[in-house]
N, C-alpha and C positions, 0 to 999 in steps of 0.2 A: 412526399419527399421533394426536397428542393435540389436543384442542380443547374449547371450551365448559367449561373448568375441570377436565376429566378429567386425571388425572396418570398417565402411563404411563412406561415406561422411556425413550422418546425425550424426553419432557418433562423427566424427571430429568436426562438427559444435557445438554439445553440449559441448565438451571439450573446444573448443575455446571460447564459450560464457562465461564460467566461468574462463578460463585461461587468456584471454586477459587483463581484468582489474587487475588480480593478477600480471601478468608480468609488466603491466604499473606501478603499485605501486612500484615494485622492481626497475624498471628503474629510476623512479623519486627519489628513495632513494640514487642513485648514483650521482645525480646532485649536484654540489657545490652551496652554497648560492648565489654566484654572478650571476648564470644563472637561477635565479628564474623564470623570464618570459619564458625562453626557456623550462623550466621544465613544466610550466603550459600549454604551447602550446602542448608539447609532451603528457601530461596527457589527454588533450582534444582530441588529435588524437586517443589515445587508447580507450577513451570512444566512439568516433565516430565509430571506427572499431567494437567495441562490439555491438553497435546498428545495424550495417549492418549485422553482423553475426547472431545476435539474430533474426532479422527480416526474414532472409533467412531460419530459422528453419521451417517456414510454407511450404517450398517446399518439396513435397513428393518424394519418391524414383523414381516415374515415371516422375518427373518434374512438376507435377500439384501442384497448390497451395491448401493448406488445405486438402490434401488427408488424409483420415482417415483409417489407416491401422489396421487390426485386430491383437490383441496380440497373440503371439504364445504360451503363457503360462499364467496360473493364472486366476484370476477372471476377469469378463468382465468389471469391473468398471475402470480399468486403461488400456487403449489401446493407447500407444504412437504413434505419427507420426514417431518419431525416439527414440531409446534408446541406451544407452551405458552401457554395463553390463560387468565389468571386476573384476577379483579377487582382493580383497583388504586385508583382514585379514583372510586367509583360515582357520586357526585354530578355529576361532569363527564364521565361515560361514558368514562373512561380505563381502559385495561387493560394489565396486564403481559403483553405478547404478544411472544413470541420464536418464530422459525422458521428453518429452514435448508433450502436447496435447492441445486441445482447451480451457481447464480450465486454464492452466498455461501460454500459449503463450501470451495472451494479457498483462498479468502482467510482463512477461519477457521484452516485447517491451516497456511497460510503464517505467519499472525500467531503462532500458538502455537509453531511451529518457530523462528522468528527470536527470539522472546522467550527460549526455552530456550537457544539458542546464545549469546545475549547474557549471560544469567545464568551460563551455563557458563564463558564467557570471563572472567568476574569472579572465578572461583574461584582463578585464579593471578595475575591482574594487576588491581589496582584503581587508578583514577586518583588517589584520595585515601585512603591507607591508614588503616584504623580507621573509615571511613565507608562501607564497601562494603555493609553491610546496608541502609542507607538508600537507596542507589542501586538495589539489587535490589528493594526494596519499591516504589520509584517506578516501576520498569519493570513490575512486576506491576499497579500501578494503571493505568498507560497501557494495558496489555494488556486490562484490564477494559473500558475505554472503547472500544478498537478492536473487540474481539470483540462487545460489546454493540451497536455501530453496525452491524456486519455481520449480526447476528441479529434486531434489533428489527423488528417488524411493526406498531408503533404509532408514529405520527409524533412525538408528544410524547416518548415513550420514546427514539426515535431521536435527537431533539435533545439530550436529557439525556446519553445515552451519548457523543454527539458532543462535548459540552463537558467531559466527565470528563477528557479527555486534556490539556486546556490547562495547568492549573497544574502537574501533575507533570512534563510535558515542559519547561515553563519552568524548573523547579528543576533538572532534569537538565542543561540548557544553562548556566544561570546559576551553578551551584555547581561542576560538574565539567568545565566547558569550558575553552577556552584563554584567552589574555590579554584578548581583547575580548569575552568571553562575556556580560557583562551587557547591553551594547548590543545584541548579537544576540538575546538572550532577550527584551528589551523589544520589539524589532522584530517578533519572532515573535508575541508576545502582542497587540500593537496590530493587526497584520494579521488575526490569527485572530479577535479580538474584533469587528472590522469585518465579517468574514464571518459571525460568529455572530449579529450583530444582523439581518443580511439573512435568515439562515436562520430565525430566530425569527419575523420578520415574514411570511416565506413560509409557514411552518407554520401560523401563526395565520390567514393568508388562506385557506388550503386548508381547515383544520378548521372555521372559522367558516362558510364558504360551503357545505361539504358536510354539516356536522352530525356528522362522525365523524372520528376520527384513525386509524382502522384502515386499514393499507396494503393489505390484501387487498381490502377494499371499494372503496378509492379507485383502485386500479389500473385504468387505462383512462379516467380522468377522470370517473368516476361522480359525478354531482351537481354538476359544475362547469361554468359557462358558458364560452364561448370567451374572453370578456374576462378572466374570473378565471384561466383557464389561462395566458393570455399574461402576465398580471402575476405569477402564481405562478412560472411557469417562469423569467422574468427574474430574480426575487429568488433563487430556489433555485440557478440556474445560476451566478450571480455568487458566491454563498456557497460553492458547491463548487469554483469556479475558484480562490478564494483558498486553500482548504485543499489543493488538489492539488499545487502551485499551477500554474495554467495561464497562459501568456503573455497579457497583459502584467502580471498580478497576482502575479508570481513573485519579486519582488525580496527578499523576506524569506528565501527558500530558501538562496541561496549563503552568506549570513552565518551562518544557523543551522547549516548543515552544516559550514562551515569551523571554527566555534568549538565545536561540540558534541563531547563525548567520542566515542570510536569506537562504543560501544553506542548512544549517542543518534543518531548519524548512520545506523546500520544500521536502527534502528526508524523513524526519520523517513522514510528513502528506501524501506525495504522494505515497510512497511505503513501508516504514518500517512498518507502521500500518497494511498493507495488509498481512504481514507474519502471523499475528494472525488469520485473517478471512479466509485466504487461508488454513491455518493449520486446522482450525475448519472443513472446508468442506472436504479437502483431507484426513486428518489423523483422526481427532476425529470421524466424522460421518462415514467416509469410513471404518475405522477399527473396530469401536464399534457401529454398527447401532442400536442394542437393547438399548444401553445406550442413544443414541440420541433420540429414540422414547420415552423412559422413561422420559428424561429431557426436551423434547420439550415444554411443557406448561410453565415450569419455564423460559426457554430461551426466549420464546415469551413475557412473562410478563416483564422480565428484559430489553428486547429490547425496548418495548414501554415506560418503565420508563426512559430509556436513551434518547429517542426521546423527551419526554415531559420535563424532568428535564434539559437536555442539552439546550433546547430552552429557558426555563425560566431563566437559569443562564446567557445565552447570552443576554437576555433583560436587565440584571442588570449590564453588564460589561461596564467599562469606558475606557478600554485600547484596542487598535486596535488588536494587535497580540493575546492577551488573548481571545478576542471575537472569532476570527477565530479559535483558538485552541479549544475552547469549542464547536464550531459548529461541529467539527469532531465527538464529542461524539454522537450528535444527528444523524448525517449522518450514522455513523457506527451502530447506533441502527436500522436503516432501513435495513442495510445489515444483521444484526443478526436476525431480524424478518423474512426476506426471508429464511435464513438457517433454522430457527426453524420450519417453516411449513413443511419441508421435502418433498417438491413438486418440480416438474420441473420448474414451474413458480417462485417459491421462490428462487431456486438455481440460476436461470437466473437473477432474481432481484439482488441477492447478487453479482454475478459476474460483471454485468454491473454497479452496484452501486459502487463497488470497483474501477473500471476504471474511472468512472465519477468523483468520489471523488478525486482520484489522480490527474486527469487533472485540475479540477476546483480549488481545494484547493491549489495545487502547484502553479497555476497562482495567486491566492489570496495572497499567501505568498510572491511571487516575487513582486507583486504590493505594498503590505504593507511594505516590506523591502525597496522599492524605496522611499516610502513616509517618512519612519523613517530616512533613510539616508539623505534625503533632509531637513527635518524639525527638526531632532534630538529630536522628541517626538512621543509618540504613544497615548497620551491622546486624546480622542475623542473631548473633550471640546476645545482643542487647534488646531484643524485641520479643522475647518469650512471654507467653501468657496473655496474648492479645484478647483471647476470648473471655478472659476473666474481667478485663477492664472495659472493653468495647466489643461486646458479642456481635452486634450487627455488622460492624466493620470486618470482624473476623469471619463472619458467615459469608459476606460478599467476597472476601478474598478466597475462601474455600470454594465457593461456586465458580469463580473465575479460574482457579487453578485446575479444578476437575474438568472444566470446559476445555482448557488448554491441553490437558493430557489426552484428550480424545475420547471422553466417556460417551458411549452411544446415547443418543437422544439430545446431545448438545452439539453446537456448530462445529467444534473442532474434530469431530469423529469422521465426517464425510471426506474431507480432503486427504487425510492420512489413509483411510481405508481404500479409497478409490485409487490412490497413487500406488499402493502395494498391489492391489488387484490388477492395475494396468501393467505393471512390470511382470507380474506372474503370467498374465495373458499373452505377453509378447513371446514367452517361451524361450527355450534355449538355455544353456548352462549359465550364461552371464546374467540374463535378466531374472532367471529364477533365483540365483544367488543374491542378486540385488534386492529382490522382493523379500527374501528371508531376512537379510541384514537390516532392511528398513523396518520390518516388523519388530525385530529385536531392539532397534533404536527407539521405536515407539514405547517399548517396555521401559527403556532407560528414561524416557521423558516422564513416565509416571513416577519413576523412582525419585528424580530430583524435585519434582513438584510436591510429592508427598513429604519429602525431606523438608522442603520449604515450609509446608503447613505445620509439620511437627516442631520446627524450630521457632516459628513466629506465633502460632496461635495456641499451642499446647504448653503444658508445664506451668510452673509458678510464674506470676507476672514479674517481669524485670522492672528495675527502678524507673526506667524511661517510660514504661507502659503504665505503671501504677497511677501516674498523674493525669492520664487521659480522661476526658469527659466521656461518659458512657453513651451519649446520644450523637447521632449524625445530624448535620445541618440539613434543613429541607432543601436548600439549593444544591447540596451535594447529591442527594437522592434524585433530584430532578435531572441532573446531568448524567449520573451513572445509570439511571433507570432504563433509558432507551437501549443501552448496550446490553444490559442484563436481559431485557426482553428479546432483543435480536439474537443473542446467543442461544436462547431457548427456542425461538420460532424457527430459525434456520436449521437447528438441529432436528426439530420435529417435522418441518416442511422444507426440505432442501430443494424442492422443485421451484421455490421462489427465485433461486439463483440458477439452478441447472436448467429449468424450463426455458428461460429467456435466452440462455446461451446455446441451447441444443442446435438450432438451425444454423447460426453463424459458425459454430464449431464444425458441423458437417460440411458447410460450404468451404471453410478454410481447408479442411482435409481433402476435399475434392480438388481444390485449386493447387495444392502442393504435391499431389501424387504424380 
């Protein structure tokens, strides 16, 4: 582990994980328009290098994988495998402090993987020919912001990385999206700016009261009175709810997903939404635990409302991408329910639910994008009979849908099951009721996804589907394959995610008690 300004291999790895995509974006900006394909290949190479470096962050100082090293300073809730702690603004006691542990590591790898797959998908199909290098560069900038958010251990640095994502994602939606893209992009920006203002006020409230912005020191509410924690948690929770987005602050999400290009939808659903749920665990609960305990019942009620309302809205949807977008509201409701319980089981449910949602919904948006690109429509009524024309694409869509509905043996099962179990274990009339309602919401999830499959894959082939080529491109299989494999592997071996998070979750719970 690095610290106190010492620079070791782990610190270099942290810097490279954030620095490589930033460097890649700068390099792509130097490419002339006539070398668009070469620029896309170069950007994909930088994304691949970022994935390799990010994956190697799990190697401990002794060379062991997943070695959990004790922190040399601060509260026990943040014990990085590696950290990089360098002076940044000495006059304000701000430091460039990055770190990785079992809570952030799976999200880092997921972010790097989805960015690589998105860049790779643009090697053979670009929404606007001749401008692919700009789109890849923007994806790399978005990656910088997301990775930095997951790695930052300084609150001010966390806020800055959190905001890096805003403008490039706006451009991705507004320039490469569908017909109503500009309105959707503006709505995304306005909602996100509202959340950003609250996040900034929350960060200033904490840092001013505690006299430090260091998350290691702040974990457990060190230096903060109960009143300050209640105010800070309220501000931070609302800010992260907007980014996630959690019901009822979710209305920007369906428009953004529906209008964004496929790669934009994959990044939005796969990892950008996780910035909010990760921030809720790492920052809001970690820094203001008294506020978390005070607000837990309200968070639980809102979580179950998201599960039920999201599922009911999905049952009424007639557009493919919009249905998948609304499904995220319900799935993230299970994540919030796990967090609201403030238990080890609940936190584990939230963490594996984040990863499973990123993998499965990322796959769903790739598949839905392929269907829309081929048929030029997303209307469920115009997509019937997909299995008659393109059975392999229909089969992959069926696999992703049953993974999303939480079938045991696939990745989506664990987060939902653990969240319901955590609420049930909390006991009492409120949490027992919430557990039952969440379980019923899971049944509604199965209903709307089975309806989706019946409308799209079954029945006689619709005119838009009849003209489809029966085979999938090899490049498509190469991009979708890792997500299919991960959905299966995580479902069969959830310890791949839960095992690395067990120790930091226990340490976080110890710190916030």
